[in-house]
C-alpha positions as a Markdown table, in Angstrom:
| # | Residue | x | y | z |
|---|---|---|---|---|
| 1 | Met | -88.7 | 92.3 | 146.0 |
| 2 | Ala | -88.6 | 88.5 | 147.8 |
| 3 | Asn | -91.8 | 89.6 | 149.9 |
| 4 | Lys | -94.4 | 86.6 | 148.7 |
| 5 | Arg | -94.1 | 83.0 | 149.5 |
| 6 | Glu | -96.2 | 80.2 | 149.1 |
| 7 | Gln | -98.4 | 80.1 | 151.8 |
| 8 | Asn | -98.7 | 76.4 | 152.0 |
| 9 | Lys | -95.6 | 75.2 | 153.1 |
| 10 | Val | -94.1 | 74.4 | 156.8 |
| 11 | Arg | -90.9 | 77.0 | 157.0 |
| 12 | Ser | -88.4 | 76.3 | 160.0 |
| 13 | Met | -86.8 | 79.0 | 161.6 |
| 14 | Thr | -83.2 | 78.0 | 160.9 |
| 15 | Ala | -81.9 | 78.7 | 158.0 |
| 16 | Phe | -79.0 | 80.6 | 156.0 |
| 17 | Gly | -79.2 | 82.8 | 153.1 |
| 18 | Arg | -76.4 | 84.1 | 150.9 |
| 19 | Ala | -76.4 | 86.5 | 147.3 |
| 20 | Glu | -74.0 | 89.2 | 145.9 |
| 21 | Ser | -74.2 | 91.2 | 142.9 |
| 22 | Thr | -72.1 | 93.9 | 141.6 |
| 23 | Tyr | -72.1 | 97.7 | 139.9 |
| 24 | Ala | -69.8 | 100.0 | 138.6 |
| 25 | Thr | -67.7 | 100.5 | 141.5 |
| 26 | Gly | -68.0 | 97.8 | 143.9 |
| 27 | Thr | -69.9 | 94.0 | 145.3 |
| 28 | Ala | -72.9 | 94.1 | 147.5 |
| 29 | Ile | -72.6 | 90.7 | 149.2 |
| 30 | Trp | -75.1 | 89.6 | 151.8 |
| 31 | Glu | -75.2 | 87.2 | 154.4 |
| 32 | Leu | -78.9 | 86.2 | 156.7 |
| 33 | Arg | -78.8 | 83.7 | 159.6 |
| 34 | Ser | -81.8 | 83.0 | 161.2 |
| 35 | Val | -82.8 | 81.0 | 164.4 |
| 36 | Asn | -85.7 | 80.6 | 166.2 |
| 37 | His | -87.3 | 83.0 | 168.4 |
| 38 | Arg | -90.9 | 84.1 | 169.9 |
| 39 | Tyr | -91.2 | 87.1 | 167.5 |
| 40 | Leu | -89.4 | 88.8 | 164.5 |
| 41 | Glu | -86.1 | 90.4 | 165.6 |
| 42 | Pro | -84.0 | 91.2 | 163.0 |
| 43 | His | -80.5 | 92.7 | 163.9 |
| 44 | Tyr | -78.6 | 95.0 | 160.9 |
| 45 | Arg | -75.1 | 95.2 | 160.4 |
| 46 | Leu | -74.7 | 97.6 | 157.1 |
| 47 | Pro | -71.9 | 99.8 | 156.2 |
| 48 | Glu | -72.7 | 103.8 | 156.5 |
| 49 | Ile | -73.6 | 103.8 | 152.7 |
| 50 | Ala | -76.3 | 101.5 | 152.8 |
| 51 | Arg | -77.9 | 103.4 | 156.3 |
| 52 | Pro | -80.3 | 105.2 | 154.2 |
| 53 | Leu | -81.7 | 101.9 | 152.8 |
| 54 | Glu | -82.3 | 99.9 | 156.6 |
| 55 | Ala | -86.0 | 101.7 | 156.6 |
| 56 | Gln | -86.8 | 99.9 | 153.2 |
| 57 | Leu | -84.9 | 96.8 | 154.1 |
| 58 | Arg | -87.3 | 96.4 | 157.4 |
| 59 | Asp | -90.3 | 96.5 | 155.7 |
| 60 | Val | -89.4 | 93.8 | 152.5 |
| 61 | Leu | -88.4 | 91.5 | 155.6 |
| 62 | Arg | -91.7 | 92.1 | 157.6 |
| 63 | Lys | -93.7 | 91.0 | 154.5 |
| 64 | Thr | -91.5 | 88.4 | 154.2 |
| 65 | Leu | -91.1 | 86.8 | 157.5 |
| 66 | Ser | -92.9 | 87.0 | 161.0 |
| 67 | Arg | -90.8 | 84.9 | 163.1 |
| 68 | Gly | -87.0 | 84.4 | 164.0 |
| 69 | Lys | -83.9 | 86.0 | 165.4 |
| 70 | Ile | -82.4 | 87.2 | 161.8 |
| 71 | Glu | -78.8 | 88.7 | 161.6 |
| 72 | Leu | -78.5 | 90.8 | 158.1 |
| 73 | Thr | -74.9 | 91.3 | 157.5 |
| 74 | Leu | -73.4 | 93.7 | 154.1 |
| 75 | Thr | -70.6 | 93.7 | 153.3 |
| 76 | Ile | -69.5 | 96.3 | 150.3 |
| 77 | Lys | -66.4 | 95.1 | 148.5 |
| 78 | Pro | -64.7 | 98.1 | 146.2 |
| 79 | Asn | -63.3 | 97.4 | 143.0 |
| 80 | Ser | -59.8 | 97.8 | 142.3 |
| 81 | Ile | -58.3 | 101.4 | 140.9 |
| 82 | Glu | -57.7 | 100.2 | 137.8 |
| 83 | Asn | -61.5 | 98.7 | 137.1 |
| 84 | Thr | -63.3 | 101.6 | 138.8 |
| 85 | Gly | -61.6 | 105.0 | 136.8 |
| 86 | Leu | -60.5 | 106.2 | 139.9 |
| 87 | Glu | -57.9 | 108.6 | 139.5 |
| 88 | Ile | -54.8 | 109.9 | 141.9 |
| 89 | Asn | -54.2 | 113.9 | 141.6 |
| 90 | Gln | -50.6 | 113.4 | 140.9 |
| 91 | Pro | -50.1 | 117.5 | 142.0 |
| 92 | Leu | -51.9 | 117.2 | 145.2 |
| 93 | Val | -49.8 | 114.1 | 145.9 |
| 94 | Gln | -46.9 | 115.7 | 145.0 |
| 95 | Ala | -47.5 | 118.8 | 147.3 |
| 96 | Leu | -48.4 | 116.9 | 150.1 |
| 97 | Ile | -44.9 | 114.8 | 150.2 |
| 98 | His | -42.9 | 118.4 | 149.9 |
| 99 | Ala | -45.3 | 120.2 | 152.8 |
| 100 | Ala | -44.8 | 116.9 | 155.0 |
| 101 | Lys | -41.0 | 117.1 | 154.5 |
| 102 | Gln | -40.8 | 120.8 | 154.8 |
| 103 | Val | -42.9 | 120.5 | 158.6 |
| 104 | Ala | -40.6 | 117.4 | 159.2 |
| 105 | Ala | -37.2 | 119.2 | 158.0 |
| 106 | Gly | -34.2 | 118.7 | 160.3 |
| 107 | Glu | -36.2 | 115.9 | 162.3 |
| 108 | Glu | -36.3 | 112.2 | 162.5 |
| 109 | Thr | -39.8 | 110.8 | 161.3 |
| 110 | Gln | -41.0 | 107.6 | 159.9 |
| 111 | Pro | -41.9 | 107.4 | 156.5 |
| 112 | Leu | -45.1 | 108.7 | 154.6 |
| 113 | Asn | -47.9 | 105.9 | 155.0 |
| 114 | Pro | -49.1 | 106.1 | 151.3 |
| 115 | Leu | -52.5 | 105.2 | 152.9 |
| 116 | Gln | -52.8 | 108.1 | 154.9 |
| 117 | Ile | -52.1 | 110.4 | 151.8 |
| 118 | Leu | -54.9 | 108.4 | 149.7 |
| 119 | Gln | -56.9 | 109.2 | 152.5 |
| 120 | Trp | -56.7 | 113.0 | 152.6 |
| 121 | Pro | -59.4 | 114.6 | 150.5 |
| 122 | Gly | -59.5 | 115.7 | 147.0 |
| 123 | Val | -55.8 | 113.2 | 146.2 |
| 124 | Ile | -58.6 | 110.4 | 144.8 |
| 125 | Ser | -61.2 | 111.6 | 142.0 |
| 126 | Glu | -63.7 | 109.3 | 141.4 |
| 127 | Pro | -66.3 | 109.1 | 138.5 |
| 128 | Glu | -69.9 | 110.7 | 140.0 |
| 129 | Ala | -71.2 | 108.2 | 142.3 |
| 130 | Asn | -74.2 | 106.3 | 140.9 |
| 131 | Thr | -76.3 | 106.2 | 144.3 |
| 132 | Glu | -79.3 | 104.9 | 142.3 |
| 133 | Gln | -77.7 | 101.9 | 140.9 |
| 134 | Gln | -75.5 | 101.2 | 143.7 |
| 135 | Ser | -79.1 | 101.3 | 146.1 |
| 136 | Thr | -80.9 | 99.0 | 143.3 |
| 137 | Thr | -77.8 | 96.5 | 143.4 |
| 138 | Ile | -77.9 | 96.3 | 147.3 |
| 139 | Leu | -81.7 | 95.9 | 147.3 |
| 140 | Gln | -81.3 | 93.0 | 144.4 |
| 141 | Ala | -78.5 | 91.2 | 146.5 |
| 142 | Phe | -80.9 | 91.2 | 149.5 |
| 143 | Ser | -83.9 | 90.3 | 147.7 |
| 144 | Glu | -81.4 | 87.3 | 146.4 |
| 145 | Ala | -80.4 | 86.3 | 149.6 |
| 146 | Leu | -83.8 | 86.4 | 151.1 |
| 147 | Gln | -85.3 | 84.1 | 148.9 |
| 148 | Gln | -82.5 | 81.9 | 149.1 |
| 149 | Leu | -83.3 | 82.0 | 153.0 |
| 150 | Cys | -87.0 | 81.6 | 152.6 |
| 151 | Ala | -86.1 | 78.1 | 150.7 |
| 152 | Asn | -83.9 | 76.8 | 153.1 |
| 153 | Arg | -86.1 | 77.7 | 155.7 |
| 154 | Glu | -89.1 | 75.7 | 153.9 |
| 155 | Arg | -86.7 | 73.0 | 152.8 |
| 156 | Glu | -85.9 | 72.2 | 156.6 |
| 157 | Gly | -89.6 | 73.5 | 157.2 |
| 158 | Ala | -90.7 | 70.2 | 155.3 |
| 159 | Glu | -88.2 | 67.4 | 157.2 |
| 160 | Leu | -89.7 | 68.9 | 160.2 |
| 161 | Ala | -93.5 | 68.0 | 159.2 |
| 162 | Lys | -92.4 | 64.5 | 158.3 |
| 163 | Phe | -91.0 | 64.2 | 161.8 |
| 164 | Ile | -94.1 | 65.6 | 162.9 |
| 165 | Glu | -96.6 | 63.1 | 160.8 |
| 166 | Val | -94.8 | 60.0 | 162.3 |
| 167 | Arg | -95.2 | 61.4 | 165.5 |
| 168 | Leu | -98.9 | 61.7 | 165.0 |
| 169 | Lys | -98.9 | 58.4 | 163.8 |
| 170 | Gly | -97.3 | 57.3 | 167.1 |
| 171 | Ile | -100.1 | 58.6 | 168.6 |
| 172 | Glu | -103.3 | 57.5 | 166.6 |
| 173 | Lys | -101.6 | 54.2 | 167.6 |
| 174 | Gln | -101.8 | 54.8 | 171.1 |
| 175 | Val | -105.1 | 55.6 | 171.1 |
| 176 | Ala | -106.4 | 53.0 | 168.9 |
| 177 | Leu | -104.7 | 50.3 | 171.6 |
| 178 | Val | -106.4 | 51.9 | 174.4 |
| 179 | Arg | -109.9 | 51.9 | 172.8 |
| 180 | Glu | -109.1 | 48.4 | 172.1 |
| 181 | Leu | -108.3 | 47.3 | 175.5 |
| 182 | Leu | -110.7 | 49.3 | 177.4 |
| 183 | Pro | -113.6 | 47.0 | 177.2 |
| 184 | Glu | -111.5 | 44.2 | 178.2 |
| 185 | Ile | -109.8 | 46.2 | 181.1 |
| 186 | Leu | -113.2 | 47.2 | 182.9 |
| 187 | Glu | -114.2 | 43.7 | 182.1 |
| 188 | Ala | -111.0 | 42.6 | 184.1 |
| 189 | Gln | -111.7 | 44.9 | 187.0 |
| 190 | Arg | -115.1 | 44.0 | 187.2 |
| 191 | Glu | -114.2 | 40.2 | 187.9 |
| 192 | Lys | -111.1 | 41.2 | 190.0 |
| 193 | Leu | -113.7 | 43.4 | 192.3 |
| 194 | Arg | -116.1 | 40.5 | 192.5 |
| 195 | Ser | -112.9 | 38.3 | 193.0 |
| 196 | Arg | -111.6 | 40.3 | 196.3 |
| 197 | Leu | -115.6 | 40.5 | 197.8 |
| 198 | Glu | -115.9 | 36.7 | 197.7 |
| 199 | Glu | -112.1 | 36.2 | 199.3 |
| 200 | Leu | -113.2 | 38.5 | 202.2 |
| 201 | Ser | -116.5 | 37.0 | 202.5 |
| 202 | Val | -118.4 | 40.5 | 202.2 |
| 203 | Asp | -122.1 | 40.0 | 202.3 |
| 204 | Leu | -122.6 | 42.7 | 199.5 |
| 205 | Asp | -126.0 | 42.6 | 197.6 |
| 206 | Lys | -126.2 | 42.7 | 193.9 |
| 207 | Glu | -127.6 | 46.3 | 193.7 |
| 208 | Arg | -124.5 | 47.8 | 196.0 |
| 209 | Leu | -122.4 | 45.7 | 193.6 |
| 210 | Glu | -123.4 | 46.9 | 190.5 |
| 211 | Gln | -123.4 | 50.4 | 191.6 |
| 212 | Glu | -119.8 | 49.9 | 192.7 |
| 213 | Ile | -118.8 | 48.8 | 188.9 |
| 214 | Val | -120.5 | 51.6 | 187.4 |
| 215 | Leu | -118.1 | 54.0 | 189.5 |
| 216 | Leu | -115.1 | 51.8 | 188.9 |
| 217 | Ala | -116.1 | 52.1 | 185.5 |
| 218 | Gln | -116.6 | 56.3 | 185.1 |
| 219 | Lys | -113.7 | 56.6 | 186.6 |
| 220 | Ala | -111.9 | 54.2 | 184.4 |
| 221 | Asp | -113.8 | 56.1 | 181.3 |
| 222 | Val | -111.4 | 57.7 | 178.7 |
| 223 | Asp | -113.7 | 58.0 | 176.1 |
| 224 | Glu | -113.8 | 62.0 | 176.1 |
| 225 | Glu | -109.3 | 62.2 | 176.2 |
| 226 | Leu | -109.5 | 59.7 | 173.4 |
| 227 | Asp | -111.8 | 61.7 | 171.0 |
| 228 | Arg | -109.8 | 64.8 | 172.3 |
| 229 | Leu | -106.8 | 63.1 | 171.3 |
| 230 | Ser | -107.7 | 62.2 | 167.8 |
| 231 | Ala | -109.2 | 65.8 | 167.7 |
| 232 | His | -106.1 | 67.4 | 168.3 |
| 233 | Thr | -104.0 | 64.6 | 165.6 |
| 234 | Ala | -106.9 | 65.7 | 162.9 |
| 235 | Glu | -106.4 | 69.3 | 163.7 |
| 236 | Thr | -102.7 | 69.5 | 164.0 |
| 237 | Arg | -102.5 | 67.7 | 160.3 |
| 238 | Arg | -104.9 | 70.7 | 159.4 |
| 239 | Val | -102.1 | 73.2 | 160.1 |
| 240 | Leu | -99.3 | 71.3 | 159.2 |
| 241 | Ala | -101.6 | 71.4 | 156.0 |
| 242 | Gly | -102.5 | 75.2 | 155.7 |
| 243 | Gly | -98.6 | 76.1 | 156.3 |
| 244 | Gly | -97.9 | 79.6 | 156.9 |
| 245 | Ala | -96.8 | 81.0 | 160.2 |
| 246 | Ile | -98.1 | 78.2 | 162.7 |
| 247 | Gly | -95.5 | 77.9 | 165.3 |
| 248 | Arg | -97.6 | 79.3 | 167.9 |
| 249 | Arg | -100.8 | 77.1 | 166.9 |
| 250 | Leu | -98.6 | 73.8 | 166.7 |
| 251 | Asp | -97.6 | 75.2 | 170.2 |
| 252 | Phe | -101.0 | 75.4 | 171.8 |
| 253 | Leu | -101.9 | 71.9 | 170.2 |
| 254 | Met | -98.8 | 71.0 | 172.3 |
| 255 | Gln | -100.1 | 72.0 | 175.5 |
| 256 | Glu | -103.6 | 70.7 | 174.7 |
| 257 | Phe | -102.2 | 67.1 | 173.8 |
| 258 | Asn | -100.6 | 67.7 | 177.0 |
| 259 | Arg | -103.7 | 67.8 | 179.1 |
| 260 | Glu | -105.4 | 65.0 | 177.7 |
| 261 | Ala | -102.1 | 62.7 | 178.1 |
| 262 | Asn | -102.1 | 64.1 | 181.9 |
| 263 | Thr | -106.0 | 63.1 | 182.5 |
| 264 | Leu | -105.8 | 59.6 | 180.8 |
| 265 | Ser | -102.5 | 58.6 | 182.8 |
| 266 | Ser | -104.6 | 59.9 | 186.4 |
| 267 | Lys | -107.6 | 57.8 | 185.4 |
| 268 | Ser | -105.0 | 55.1 | 184.2 |
| 269 | Ile | -106.3 | 51.4 | 186.4 |
| 270 | Val | -104.0 | 49.4 | 184.7 |
| 271 | Thr | -100.3 | 49.2 | 183.6 |
| 272 | Asp | -101.5 | 49.1 | 179.8 |
| 273 | Thr | -103.0 | 52.7 | 180.1 |
| 274 | Thr | -100.4 | 53.9 | 181.8 |
| 275 | Gln | -97.6 | 52.5 | 179.6 |
| 276 | Ala | -99.6 | 54.6 | 176.8 |
| 277 | Ala | -100.2 | 57.7 | 178.6 |
| 278 | Val | -96.0 | 57.4 | 179.3 |
| 279 | Glu | -95.6 | 56.8 | 175.5 |
| 280 | Leu | -97.8 | 59.5 | 174.6 |
| 281 | Lys | -96.1 | 62.1 | 176.6 |
| 282 | Val | -92.5 | 60.8 | 174.9 |
| 283 | Leu | -94.1 | 61.6 | 171.6 |
| 284 | Ile | -95.6 | 64.9 | 172.6 |
| 285 | Glu | -92.7 | 66.4 | 173.7 |
| 286 | Gln | -90.7 | 65.6 | 170.6 |
| 287 | Met | -93.3 | 67.0 | 168.8 |
| 288 | Arg | -93.1 | 70.2 | 171.0 |
| 289 | Glu | -89.4 | 70.3 | 170.4 |
| 290 | Gln | -89.3 | 70.3 | 167.2 |
| 291 | Ile | -92.4 | 73.0 | 166.8 |
| 292 | Gln | -90.2 | 75.2 | 168.8 |
| 293 | Asn | -88.4 | 75.9 | 165.2 |
| 294 | Ile | -91.5 | 75.9 | 163.5 |
| 295 | Glu | -92.4 | 80.0 | 162.2 |
C-alpha cells in the first residue's frame, strides 16, 4: 500500500489521482480529488461490492494523508458477457417468456423487456466469483491512485515552497532596509526636534533635551521587531525544509509575522518605515493565502 511518503517534501492539499486495474470479471477504476481543509475529511463513493473494504481503505488513507477534503470514487466496470464466461439459462428464459404470455393472454401488454428477464434470479449463471481477487484488485488500484495523488500534491507543494521563498527574501530585503535607515532616521529626528525647539524659542536645558531625544529613540527603536522578523524567516525556512504536515505550523508563523509587522507600523515615525511595514504586510498576506493550501 502507498502509506509511506517522503517526509521532507512540502505537499499541497489540492490534487487529483486516477488509476484502474482489471480482474477476471471487470475493471476497478478509482478517481481521487482533494482540496484544502483543516482536517482529513474523506468522502467515499463505493459500489455495494466494495463496502466491506471501506474500513481498510480508511486506514490506508489515514496513514498516507493528514489533511484535506477528499472525494474517493470507485467505479466497477463489468466485462462483456463474451469475456466473462457468463452463461444464460435458456430453458429458464423460455419458461419465463411462456409464463408471461400466459399471464398476458388476451390483453394488450408491452413487449417483454430483455433486461428484466436478465435480472430474474438464475437467468444468468456466472463463474464462481473470486472475491479475494476482486478485493486485491480494488486495493491495488486504490494504492496506485493514492500514489498519484500524493505525487501531484508534492509537485504542487514544491511550487508553493518556491513562492514562499520569494516572499521570505522580500521580507529580508525590507528588514535590511529598515536596519540600514534606522540610524539616519533617529539622527534626522534629533535634528528636527532641536530645530523646532529653536523656532519656538523654548529655553530647554541640555539635559532635558537629551531626555526627549532618548524618549524619541525608544519610541522608534524597532531592533527587537526586526530581530524577530529575521528569526521567523529562518524558522519558516526550517519548517519548509522539514516538509511533511507543516501547514498548521506555517499558519502560526504567519500570525507571528503579522504581529511584528503591526508593531513596526505602530512605532513608525517616518514614511520610510511606514512603507516598509506596509510592504511586509503585503508579503505576509501573500504567503498566508498560499499556506492555506499546504498540508
